[in-house]
Gaussian input, Z-matrix of N, CA and C with variables (Angstrom, degrees):
# hf/3-21g

backbone

0 1
 N
 C     1     B1
 C     2     B2     1     A1
 N     3     B3     2     A2     1     D1
 C     4     B4     3     A3     2     D2
 C     5     B5     4     A4     3     D3
 N     6     B6     5     A5     4     D4
 C     7     B7     6     A6     5     D5
 C     8     B8     7     A7     6     D6
 N     9     B9     8     A8     7     D7
 C    10    B10     9     A9     8     D8
 C    11    B11    10    A10     9     D9
 N    12    B12    11    A11    10    D10
 C    13    B13    12    A12    11    D11
 C    14    B14    13    A13    12    D12
 N    15    B15    14    A14    13    D13
 C    16    B16    15    A15    14    D14
 C    17    B17    16    A16    15    D15
 N    18    B18    17    A17    16    D16
 C    19    B19    18    A18    17    D17
 C    20    B20    19    A19    18    D18
 N    21    B21    20    A20    19    D19
 C    22    B22    21    A21    20    D20
 C    23    B23    22    A22    21    D21
 N    24    B24    23    A23    22    D22
 C    25    B25    24    A24    23    D23
 C    26    B26    25    A25    24    D24
 N    27    B27    26    A26    25    D25
 C    28    B28    27    A27    26    D26
 C    29    B29    28    A28    27    D27
 N    30    B30    29    A29    28    D28
 C    31    B31    30    A30    29    D29
 C    32    B32    31    A31    30    D30
 N    33    B33    32    A32    31    D31
 C    34    B34    33    A33    32    D32
 C    35    B35    34    A34    33    D33
 N    36    B36    35    A35    34    D34
 C    37    B37    36    A36    35    D35
 C    38    B38    37    A37    36    D36
 N    39    B39    38    A38    37    D37
 C    40    B40    39    A39    38    D38
 C    41    B41    40    A40    39    D39
 N    42    B42    41    A41    40    D40
 C    43    B43    42    A42    41    D41
 C    44    B44    43    A43    42    D42
 N    45    B45    44    A44    43    D43
 C    46    B46    45    A45    44    D44
 C    47    B47    46    A46    45    D45
 N    48    B48    47    A47    46    D46
 C    49    B49    48    A48    47    D47
 C    50    B50    49    A49    48    D48
 N    51    B51    50    A50    49    D49
 C    52    B52    51    A51    50    D50
 C    53    B53    52    A52    51    D51
 N    54    B54    53    A53    52    D52
 C    55    B55    54    A54    53    D53
 C    56    B56    55    A55    54    D54
 N    57    B57    56    A56    55    D55
 C    58    B58    57    A57    56    D56
 C    59    B59    58    A58    57    D57
 N    60    B60    59    A59    58    D58
 C    61    B61    60    A60    59    D59
 C    62    B62    61    A61    60    D60
 N    63    B63    62    A62    61    D61
 C    64    B64    63    A63    62    D62
 C    65    B65    64    A64    63    D63
 N    66    B66    65    A65    64    D64
 C    67    B67    66    A66    65    D65
 C    68    B68    67    A67    66    D66
 N    69    B69    68    A68    67    D67
 C    70    B70    69    A69    68    D68
 C    71    B71    70    A70    69    D69
 N    72    B72    71    A71    70    D70
 C    73    B73    72    A72    71    D71
 C    74    B74    73    A73    72    D72
 N    75    B75    74    A74    73    D73
 C    76    B76    75    A75    74    D74
 C    77    B77    76    A76    75    D75
 N    78    B78    77    A77    76    D76
 C    79    B79    78    A78    77    D77
 C    80    B80    79    A79    78    D78
 N    81    B81    80    A80    79    D79
 C    82    B82    81    A81    80    D80
 C    83    B83    82    A82    81    D81
 N    84    B84    83    A83    82    D82
 C    85    B85    84    A84    83    D83
 C    86    B86    85    A85    84    D84
 N    87    B87    86    A86    85    D85
 C    88    B88    87    A87    86    D86
 C    89    B89    88    A88    87    D87
 N    90    B90    89    A89    88    D88
 C    91    B91    90    A90    89    D89
 C    92    B92    91    A91    90    D90
 N    93    B93    92    A92    91    D91
 C    94    B94    93    A93    92    D92
 C    95    B95    94    A94    93    D93
 N    96    B96    95    A95    94    D94
 C    97    B97    96    A96    95    D95
 C    98    B98    97    A97    96    D96
 N    99    B99    98    A98    97    D97
 C   100   B100    99    A99    98    D98
 C   101   B101   100   A100    99    D99
 N   102   B102   101   A101   100   D100
 C   103   B103   102   A102   101   D101
 C   104   B104   103   A103   102   D102
 N   105   B105   104   A104   103   D103
 C   106   B106   105   A105   104   D104
 C   107   B107   106   A106   105   D105
 N   108   B108   107   A107   106   D106
 C   109   B109   108   A108   107   D107
 C   110   B110   109   A109   108   D108
 N   111   B111   110   A110   109   D109
 C   112   B112   111   A111   110   D110
 C   113   B113   112   A112   111   D111
 N   114   B114   113   A113   112   D112
 C   115   B115   114   A114   113   D113
 C   116   B116   115   A115   114   D114
 N   117   B117   116   A116   115   D115
 C   118   B118   117   A117   116   D116
 C   119   B119   118   A118   117   D117
 N   120   B120   119   A119   118   D118
 C   121   B121   120   A120   119   D119
 C   122   B122   121   A121   120   D120
 N   123   B123   122   A122   121   D121
 C   124   B124   123   A123   122   D122
 C   125   B125   124   A124   123   D123
 N   126   B126   125   A125   124   D124
 C   127   B127   126   A126   125   D125
 C   128   B128   127   A127   126   D126
 N   129   B129   128   A128   127   D127
 C   130   B130   129   A129   128   D128
 C   131   B131   130   A130   129   D129
 N   132   B132   131   A131   130   D130
 C   133   B133   132   A132   131   D131
 C   134   B134   133   A133   132   D132
 N   135   B135   134   A134   133   D133
 C   136   B136   135   A135   134   D134
 C   137   B137   136   A136   135   D135
 N   138   B138   137   A137   136   D136
 C   139   B139   138   A138   137   D137
 C   140   B140   139   A139   138   D138
 N   141   B141   140   A140   139   D139
 C   142   B142   141   A141   140   D140
 C   143   B143   142   A142   141   D141
 N   144   B144   143   A143   142   D142
 C   145   B145   144   A144   143   D143
 C   146   B146   145   A145   144   D144
 N   147   B147   146   A146   145   D145
 C   148   B148   147   A147   146   D146
 C   149   B149   148   A148   147   D147
 N   150   B150   149   A149   148   D148
 C   151   B151   150   A150   149   D149
 C   152   B152   151   A151   150   D150
 N   153   B153   152   A152   151   D151
 C   154   B154   153   A153   152   D152
 C   155   B155   154   A154   153   D153
 N   156   B156   155   A155   154   D154
 C   157   B157   156   A156   155   D155
 C   158   B158   157   A157   156   D156
 N   159   B159   158   A158   157   D157
 C   160   B160   159   A159   158   D158
 C   161   B161   160   A160   159   D159
 N   162   B162   161   A161   160   D160
 C   163   B163   162   A162   161   D161
 C   164   B164   163   A163   162   D162
 N   165   B165   164   A164   163   D163
 C   166   B166   165   A165   164   D164
 C   167   B167   166   A166   165   D165
 N   168   B168   167   A167   166   D166
 C   169   B169   168   A168   167   D167
 C   170   B170   169   A169   168   D168
 N   171   B171   170   A170   169   D169
 C   172   B172   171   A171   170   D170
 C   173   B173   172   A172   171   D171
 N   174   B174   173   A173   172   D172
 C   175   B175   174   A174   173   D173
 C   176   B176   175   A175   174   D174
 N   177   B177   176   A176   175   D175
 C   178   B178   177   A177   176   D176
 C   179   B179   178   A178   177   D177
 N   180   B180   179   A179   178   D178
 C   181   B181   180   A180   179   D179
 C   182   B182   181   A181   180   D180
 N   183   B183   182   A182   181   D181
 C   184   B184   183   A183   182   D182
 C   185   B185   184   A184   183   D183
 N   186   B186   185   A185   184   D184
 C   187   B187   186   A186   185   D185
 C   188   B188   187   A187   186   D186
 N   189   B189   188   A188   187   D187
 C   190   B190   189   A189   188   D188
 C   191   B191   190   A190   189   D189
 N   192   B192   191   A191   190   D190
 C   193   B193   192   A192   191   D191
 C   194   B194   193   A193   192   D192
 N   195   B195   194   A194   193   D193
 C   196   B196   195   A195   194   D194
 C   197   B197   196   A196   195   D195
 N   198   B198   197   A197   196   D196
 C   199   B199   198   A198   197   D197
 C   200   B200   199   A199   198   D198
 N   201   B201   200   A200   199   D199
 C   202   B202   201   A201   200   D200
 C   203   B203   202   A202   201   D201
 N   204   B204   203   A203   202   D202
 C   205   B205   204   A204   203   D203
 C   206   B206   205   A205   204   D204
 N   207   B207   206   A206   205   D205
 C   208   B208   207   A207   206   D206
 C   209   B209   208   A208   207   D207
 N   210   B210   209   A209   208   D208
 C   211   B211   210   A210   209   D209
 C   212   B212   211   A211   210   D210
 N   213   B213   212   A212   211   D211
 C   214   B214   213   A213   212   D212
 C   215   B215   214   A214   213   D213
 N   216   B216   215   A215   214   D214
 C   217   B217   216   A216   215   D215
 C   218   B218   217   A217   216   D216
 N   219   B219   218   A218   217   D217
 C   220   B220   219   A219   218   D218
 C   221   B221   220   A220   219   D219
 N   222   B222   221   A221   220   D220
 C   223   B223   222   A222   221   D221
 C   224   B224   223   A223   222   D222
 N   225   B225   224   A224   223   D223
 C   226   B226   225   A225   224   D224
 C   227   B227   226   A226   225   D225
 N   228   B228   227   A227   226   D226
 C   229   B229   228   A228   227   D227
 C   230   B230   229   A229   228   D228
 N   231   B231   230   A230   229   D229
 C   232   B232   231   A231   230   D230
 C   233   B233   232   A232   231   D231
 N   234   B234   233   A233   232   D232
 C   235   B235   234   A234   233   D233
 C   236   B236   235   A235   234   D234
 N   237   B237   236   A236   235   D235
 C   238   B238   237   A237   236   D236
 C   239   B239   238   A238   237   D237
 N   240   B240   239   A239   238   D238
 C   241   B241   240   A240   239   D239
 C   242   B242   241   A241   240   D240
 N   243   B243   242   A242   241   D241
 C   244   B244   243   A243   242   D242
 C   245   B245   244   A244   243   D243
 N   246   B246   245   A245   244   D244
 C   247   B247   246   A246   245   D245
 C   248   B248   247   A247   246   D246
 N   249   B249   248   A248   247   D247
 C   250   B250   249   A249   248   D248
 C   251   B251   250   A250   249   D249
 N   252   B252   251   A251   250   D250
 C   253   B253   252   A252   251   D251
 C   254   B254   253   A253   252   D252
 N   255   B255   254   A254   253   D253
 C   256   B256   255   A255   254   D254
 C   257   B257   256   A256   255   D255
 N   258   B258   257   A257   256   D256
 C   259   B259   258   A258   257   D257
 C   260   B260   259   A259   258   D258
 N   261   B261   260   A260   259   D259
 C   262   B262   261   A261   260   D260
 C   263   B263   262   A262   261   D261
 N   264   B264   263   A263   262   D262
 C   265   B265   264   A264   263   D263
 C   266   B266   265   A265   264   D264
 N   267   B267   266   A266   265   D265
 C   268   B268   267   A267   266   D266
 C   269   B269   268   A268   267   D267
 N   270   B270   269   A269   268   D268
 C   271   B271   270   A270   269   D269
 C   272   B272   271   A271   270   D270
 N   273   B273   272   A272   271   D271
 C   274   B274   273   A273   272   D272
 C   275   B275   274   A274   273   D273
 N   276   B276   275   A275   274   D274
 C   277   B277   276   A276   275   D275
 C   278   B278   277   A277   276   D276

   B1=1.5753
   B2=1.3332
   B3=1.3318
   B4=1.4862
   B5=1.4953
   B6=1.3063
   B7=1.5640
   B8=1.5501
   B9=1.2714
   B10=1.4976
   B11=1.4612
   B12=1.3039
   B13=1.5000
   B14=1.4291
   B15=1.3538
   B16=1.5142
   B17=1.5345
   B18=1.2656
   B19=1.5304
   B20=1.5417
   B21=1.2347
   B22=1.5297
   B23=1.5994
   B24=1.3700
   B25=1.5142
   B26=1.4848
   B27=1.3164
   B28=1.4882
   B29=1.4043
   B30=1.3301
   B31=1.4866
   B32=1.5216
   B33=1.4156
   B34=1.3977
   B35=1.5218
   B36=1.4753
   B37=1.5099
   B38=1.5183
   B39=1.2552
   B40=1.4836
   B41=1.5184
   B42=1.4726
   B43=1.2726
   B44=1.6826
   B45=1.2557
   B46=1.5862
   B47=1.5549
   B48=1.3584
   B49=1.4895
   B50=1.5462
   B51=1.2544
   B52=1.4857
   B53=1.4660
   B54=1.3478
   B55=1.5601
   B56=1.4804
   B57=1.4568
   B58=1.3220
   B59=1.4523
   B60=1.3528
   B61=1.5159
   B62=1.5769
   B63=1.3446
   B64=1.5875
   B65=1.5006
   B66=1.2650
   B67=1.5018
   B68=1.4231
   B69=1.2502
   B70=1.4885
   B71=1.5930
   B72=1.3411
   B73=1.5399
   B74=1.5348
   B75=1.3857
   B76=1.5723
   B77=1.5851
   B78=1.3013
   B79=1.4918
   B80=1.4649
   B81=1.3421
   B82=1.4470
   B83=1.5816
   B84=1.2509
   B85=1.5311
   B86=1.5734
   B87=1.3327
   B88=1.4600
   B89=1.5044
   B90=1.2391
   B91=1.5306
   B92=1.6262
   B93=1.3848
   B94=1.4459
   B95=1.6121
   B96=1.3715
   B97=1.3929
   B98=1.5719
   B99=1.2217
   B100=1.4819
   B101=1.4427
   B102=1.3836
   B103=1.4504
   B104=1.5248
   B105=1.3629
   B106=1.4274
   B107=1.5235
   B108=1.3277
   B109=1.4890
   B110=1.4512
   B111=1.3230
   B112=1.4454
   B113=1.4633
   B114=1.4785
   B115=1.4221
   B116=1.5666
   B117=1.2756
   B118=1.5448
   B119=1.5522
   B120=1.3959
   B121=1.5831
   B122=1.4994
   B123=1.3405
   B124=1.5263
   B125=1.4950
   B126=1.2849
   B127=1.5303
   B128=1.6170
   B129=1.3959
   B130=1.5261
   B131=1.5823
   B132=1.3813
   B133=1.4602
   B134=1.5405
   B135=1.3307
   B136=1.4592
   B137=1.5464
   B138=1.3584
   B139=1.5470
   B140=1.4554
   B141=1.3997
   B142=1.5252
   B143=1.5021
   B144=1.3949
   B145=1.3956
   B146=1.4160
   B147=1.3678
   B148=1.5558
   B149=1.4573
   B150=1.3252
   B151=1.5354
   B152=1.5098
   B153=1.3220
   B154=1.4370
   B155=1.5352
   B156=1.4010
   B157=1.4450
   B158=1.4263
   B159=1.3368
   B160=1.3710
   B161=1.5893
   B162=1.2989
   B163=1.4106
   B164=1.6246
   B165=1.2518
   B166=1.5103
   B167=1.5213
   B168=1.2837
   B169=1.5844
   B170=1.5623
   B171=1.2380
   B172=1.3930
   B173=1.3787
   B174=1.3507
   B175=1.4012
   B176=1.5302
   B177=1.4658
   B178=1.3519
   B179=1.5999
   B180=1.3755
   B181=1.4601
   B182=1.6113
   B183=1.3726
   B184=1.4509
   B185=1.5293
   B186=1.4122
   B187=1.5143
   B188=1.5874
   B189=1.2767
   B190=1.4440
   B191=1.4752
   B192=1.3390
   B193=1.4648
   B194=1.6208
   B195=1.3375
   B196=1.4724
   B197=1.5486
   B198=1.3230
   B199=1.4780
   B200=1.5203
   B201=1.3841
   B202=1.3612
   B203=1.5337
   B204=1.2996
   B205=1.5230
   B206=1.5414
   B207=1.2758
   B208=1.5377
   B209=1.4939
   B210=1.2798
   B211=1.5409
   B212=1.4706
   B213=1.2515
   B214=1.4262
   B215=1.4576
   B216=1.3170
   B217=1.4197
   B218=1.6003
   B219=1.2565
   B220=1.4325
   B221=1.4992
   B222=1.3209
   B223=1.5822
   B224=1.4637
   B225=1.1619
   B226=1.5328
   B227=1.4908
   B228=1.2852
   B229=1.4979
   B230=1.4199
   B231=1.3790
   B232=1.4438
   B233=1.5970
   B234=1.3869
   B235=1.5609
   B236=1.5369
   B237=1.2516
   B238=1.5031
   B239=1.5020
   B240=1.3761
   B241=1.4847
   B242=1.4678
   B243=1.3605
   B244=1.5279
   B245=1.4979
   B246=1.3666
   B247=1.5240
   B248=1.5788
   B249=1.3585
   B250=1.3780
   B251=1.5961
   B252=1.4127
   B253=1.3885
   B254=1.5347
   B255=1.3078
   B256=1.5794
   B257=1.4517
   B258=1.3924
   B259=1.4796
   B260=1.5599
   B261=1.3091
   B262=1.4540
   B263=1.5161
   B264=1.3536
   B265=1.5401
   B266=1.4100
   B267=1.2032
   B268=1.5327
   B269=1.4492
   B270=1.4248
   B271=1.4865
   B272=1.4648
   B273=1.3544
   B274=1.4727
   B275=1.5127
   B276=1.4015
   B277=1.4893
   B278=1.4373
   A1=106.57
   A2=110.50
   A3=121.76
   A4=110.91
   A5=115.09
   A6=123.80
   A7=108.88
   A8=109.63
   A9=117.82
   A10=109.68
   A11=117.68
   A12=122.04
   A13=113.18
   A14=123.61
   A15=126.82
   A16=109.39
   A17=108.96
   A18=115.59
   A19=110.60
   A20=119.43
   A21=125.71
   A22=111.54
   A23=109.79
   A24=114.21
   A25=113.27
   A26=118.78
   A27=125.42
   A28=109.24
   A29=113.07
   A30=119.01
   A31=121.21
   A32=108.32
   A33=119.58
   A34=115.20
   A35=109.91
   A36=118.10
   A37=102.89
   A38=130.69
   A39=124.51
   A40=106.71
   A41=122.45
   A42=122.91
   A43=113.19
   A44=113.85
   A45=112.63
   A46=109.82
   A47=114.76
   A48=118.18
   A49=110.17
   A50=119.31
   A51=117.85
   A52=112.70
   A53=113.66
   A54=117.10
   A55=116.33
   A56=118.95
   A57=119.35
   A58=112.60
   A59=116.09
   A60=120.65
   A61=108.68
   A62=107.71
   A63=107.44
   A64=106.24
   A65=111.22
   A66=125.38
   A67=111.16
   A68=114.16
   A69=115.66
   A70=113.81
   A71=107.13
   A72=114.58
   A73=110.72
   A74=114.18
   A75=118.08
   A76=103.40
   A77=106.94
   A78=124.03
   A79=116.81
   A80=119.82
   A81=120.19
   A82=112.65
   A83=109.08
   A84=121.67
   A85=107.09
   A86=107.84
   A87=113.67
   A88=108.01
   A89=116.36
   A90=117.95
   A91=107.63
   A92=113.07
   A93=115.67
   A94=101.31
   A95=109.33
   A96=116.52
   A97=116.11
   A98=126.42
   A99=124.01
   A100=117.16
   A101=115.30
   A102=120.11
   A103=105.89
   A104=115.50
   A105=125.25
   A106=106.98
   A107=115.45
   A108=119.39
   A109=116.01
   A110=120.55
   A111=125.22
   A112=113.81
   A113=114.16
   A114=118.03
   A115=111.63
   A116=113.56
   A117=120.11
   A118=109.91
   A119=114.03
   A120=119.39
   A121=107.36
   A122=118.58
   A123=123.29
   A124=108.62
   A125=120.14
   A126=124.40
   A127=107.75
   A128=106.13
   A129=107.34
   A130=118.76
   A131=110.15
   A132=117.25
   A133=103.73
   A134=124.10
   A135=123.05
   A136=117.84
   A137=107.51
   A138=117.30
   A139=112.22
   A140=118.32
   A141=122.63
   A142=113.41
   A143=120.55
   A144=118.52
   A145=120.49
   A146=119.52
   A147=121.66
   A148=109.53
   A149=115.30
   A150=121.52
   A151=108.52
   A152=117.34
   A153=118.67
   A154=116.35
   A155=110.66
   A156=117.80
   A157=115.20
   A158=116.43
   A159=121.74
   A160=109.66
   A161=117.29
   A162=119.47
   A163=105.20
   A164=118.96
   A165=123.00
   A166=109.84
   A167=114.19
   A168=114.90
   A169=110.37
   A170=119.99
   A171=125.69
   A172=108.12
   A173=124.72
   A174=124.74
   A175=105.88
   A176=114.54
   A177=126.66
   A178=108.58
   A179=113.48
   A180=114.41
   A181=105.07
   A182=106.62
   A183=113.62
   A184=107.55
   A185=111.77
   A186=126.40
   A187=110.33
   A188=120.41
   A189=122.50
   A190=115.13
   A191=116.67
   A192=117.78
   A193=106.55
   A194=106.48
   A195=118.87
   A196=104.98
   A197=111.50
   A198=122.69
   A199=109.28
   A200=122.19
   A201=128.03
   A202=112.77
   A203=119.17
   A204=119.47
   A205=100.66
   A206=112.90
   A207=122.22
   A208=109.58
   A209=113.78
   A210=123.92
   A211=107.85
   A212=119.02
   A213=127.30
   A214=105.02
   A215=115.04
   A216=124.18
   A217=117.03
   A218=113.50
   A219=120.11
   A220=117.24
   A221=116.25
   A222=122.72
   A223=108.56
   A224=122.78
   A225=125.17
   A226=112.50
   A227=119.66
   A228=125.78
   A229=115.55
   A230=112.85
   A231=114.99
   A232=114.73
   A233=109.50
   A234=113.17
   A235=102.73
   A236=113.96
   A237=120.12
   A238=115.61
   A239=114.28
   A240=119.98
   A241=113.66
   A242=117.43
   A243=119.15
   A244=111.52
   A245=114.71
   A246=119.44
   A247=108.28
   A248=118.73
   A249=118.45
   A250=114.55
   A251=112.62
   A252=118.48
   A253=109.49
   A254=113.21
   A255=111.90
   A256=115.77
   A257=111.70
   A258=118.51
   A259=115.46
   A260=110.34
   A261=120.68
   A262=113.16
   A263=110.71
   A264=118.98
   A265=110.07
   A266=121.04
   A267=125.20
   A268=117.02
   A269=115.10
   A270=123.46
   A271=110.05
   A272=122.90
   A273=124.12
   A274=98.11
   A275=112.60
   A276=124.15
   A277=116.64
   D1=149.50
   D2=-179.99
   D3=-73.99
   D4=147.59
   D5=-175.94
   D6=-84.52
   D7=134.06
   D8=174.47
   D9=-65.52
   D10=142.02
   D11=169.98
   D12=-79.09
   D13=147.42
   D14=167.42
   D15=-69.35
   D16=158.04
   D17=175.94
   D18=-54.47
   D19=-40.18
   D20=176.63
   D21=-58.24
   D22=-46.00
   D23=178.25
   D24=-69.25
   D25=-34.05
   D26=175.00
   D27=-57.93
   D28=-60.27
   D29=179.65
   D30=-50.06
   D31=-40.85
   D32=179.24
   D33=-65.60
   D34=-44.50
   D35=-176.00
   D36=-78.29
   D37=-17.77
   D38=-176.28
   D39=-86.24
   D40=-21.56
   D41=179.71
   D42=-61.49
   D43=-27.10
   D44=-176.06
   D45=-92.85
   D46=1.79
   D47=-178.60
   D48=-100.20
   D49=103.96
   D50=178.57
   D51=-74.95
   D52=131.83
   D53=178.89
   D54=92.82
   D55=-24.42
   D56=-179.66
   D57=-82.93
   D58=154.37
   D59=175.36
   D60=-134.52
   D61=146.83
   D62=173.14
   D63=-97.68
   D64=129.73
   D65=172.28
   D66=-116.48
   D67=99.38
   D68=-178.76
   D69=68.23
   D70=-118.11
   D71=178.19
   D72=-102.62
   D73=21.47
   D74=-171.21
   D75=-133.03
   D76=144.81
   D77=166.88
   D78=-102.19
   D79=116.51
   D80=-172.22
   D81=-130.33
   D82=159.25
   D83=172.24
   D84=-153.65
   D85=149.59
   D86=173.21
   D87=-122.20
   D88=126.52
   D89=179.73
   D90=-109.81
   D91=143.42
   D92=-173.10
   D93=-120.93
   D94=135.39
   D95=-178.02
   D96=-120.78
   D97=170.13
   D98=175.11
   D99=-56.55
   D100=-38.05
   D101=-168.53
   D102=-155.59
   D103=179.54
   D104=178.19
   D105=-66.98
   D106=-45.80
   D107=179.97
   D108=-53.14
   D109=-46.05
   D110=174.45
   D111=-62.58
   D112=-43.95
   D113=175.50
   D114=-51.81
   D115=-53.95
   D116=-178.27
   D117=-57.52
   D118=-47.95
   D119=175.73
   D120=-45.46
   D121=-53.28
   D122=-174.52
   D123=-64.47
   D124=-41.94
   D125=176.27
   D126=-51.64
   D127=-51.85
   D128=-179.44
   D129=-57.53
   D130=-27.78
   D131=-175.34
   D132=-76.07
   D133=-9.72
   D134=-178.38
   D135=-84.94
   D136=-13.43
   D137=-175.10
   D138=-66.04
   D139=-44.70
   D140=-178.22
   D141=-62.09
   D142=-55.62
   D143=175.70
   D144=-65.62
   D145=-27.24
   D146=173.86
   D147=-68.83
   D148=-48.00
   D149=179.23
   D150=-57.93
   D151=-50.72
   D152=-175.97
   D153=-57.99
   D154=-34.49
   D155=177.79
   D156=-85.68
   D157=-16.56
   D158=-179.09
   D159=70.74
   D160=30.47
   D161=-170.29
   D162=-144.68
   D163=110.17
   D164=-165.32
   D165=-103.48
   D166=136.89
   D167=178.14
   D168=-87.15
   D169=157.64
   D170=166.38
   D171=-79.11
   D172=136.38
   D173=-172.55
   D174=-136.45
   D175=131.90
   D176=175.99
   D177=-119.76
   D178=129.15
   D179=-177.58
   D180=-125.96
   D181=126.37
   D182=177.39
   D183=-134.97
   D184=98.81
   D185=-172.34
   D186=48.77
   D187=-94.70
   D188=-175.85
   D189=-102.31
   D190=10.49
   D191=-178.56
   D192=-123.34
   D193=149.09
   D194=-175.36
   D195=-134.85
   D196=114.36
   D197=176.30
   D198=-96.47
   D199=116.29
   D200=177.02
   D201=-103.33
   D202=127.80
   D203=-177.67
   D204=-126.84
   D205=130.77
   D206=171.73
   D207=-116.63
   D208=141.51
   D209=170.53
   D210=-173.12
   D211=151.47
   D212=-177.33
   D213=-95.04
   D214=96.73
   D215=-175.59
   D216=-59.98
   D217=-44.42
   D218=175.17
   D219=-71.60
   D220=-19.76
   D221=170.20
   D222=-88.69
   D223=-27.42
   D224=-178.25
   D225=90.16
   D226=23.00
   D227=178.40
   D228=168.91
   D229=-153.84
   D230=-172.88
   D231=-92.13
   D232=136.77
   D233=-177.41
   D234=-130.06
   D235=176.42
   D236=179.22
   D237=-56.95
   D238=-30.98
   D239=176.69
   D240=-62.82
   D241=-30.67
   D242=176.67
   D243=-67.78
   D244=-37.51
   D245=-177.80
   D246=-77.43
   D247=-32.79
   D248=176.17
   D249=-63.97
   D250=-42.81
   D251=177.81
   D252=-65.98
   D253=-42.42
   D254=179.50
   D255=-58.87
   D256=-37.46
   D257=174.66
   D258=-58.28
   D259=-43.87
   D260=178.40
   D261=-62.15
   D262=-44.26
   D263=175.76
   D264=-64.56
   D265=-43.78
   D266=179.72
   D267=-52.86
   D268=-26.52
   D269=179.44
   D270=-82.80
   D271=-10.33
   D272=-168.18
   D273=-90.20
   D274=137.19
   D275=168.55
   D276=-100.42

């Protein structure tokens, strides 16, 4: 099982992620697109990095907005895997 990060480690890791916020035991970002089609195209681009990492985000889609939430469910909070996937997602346009 992945090891939970300390609060200090979480805050330090979050500093390098533009647009992401820590909400309790979750890491979140909401991206806004021109329309639904662009939002879905973005979601489709999340498949490869999530599969490669074996770590999958929770995704909410509301027309042109995509909310991504990361947490390590089996560890009960945030681990390095969440921040690694967030960094990969941040590189997707």
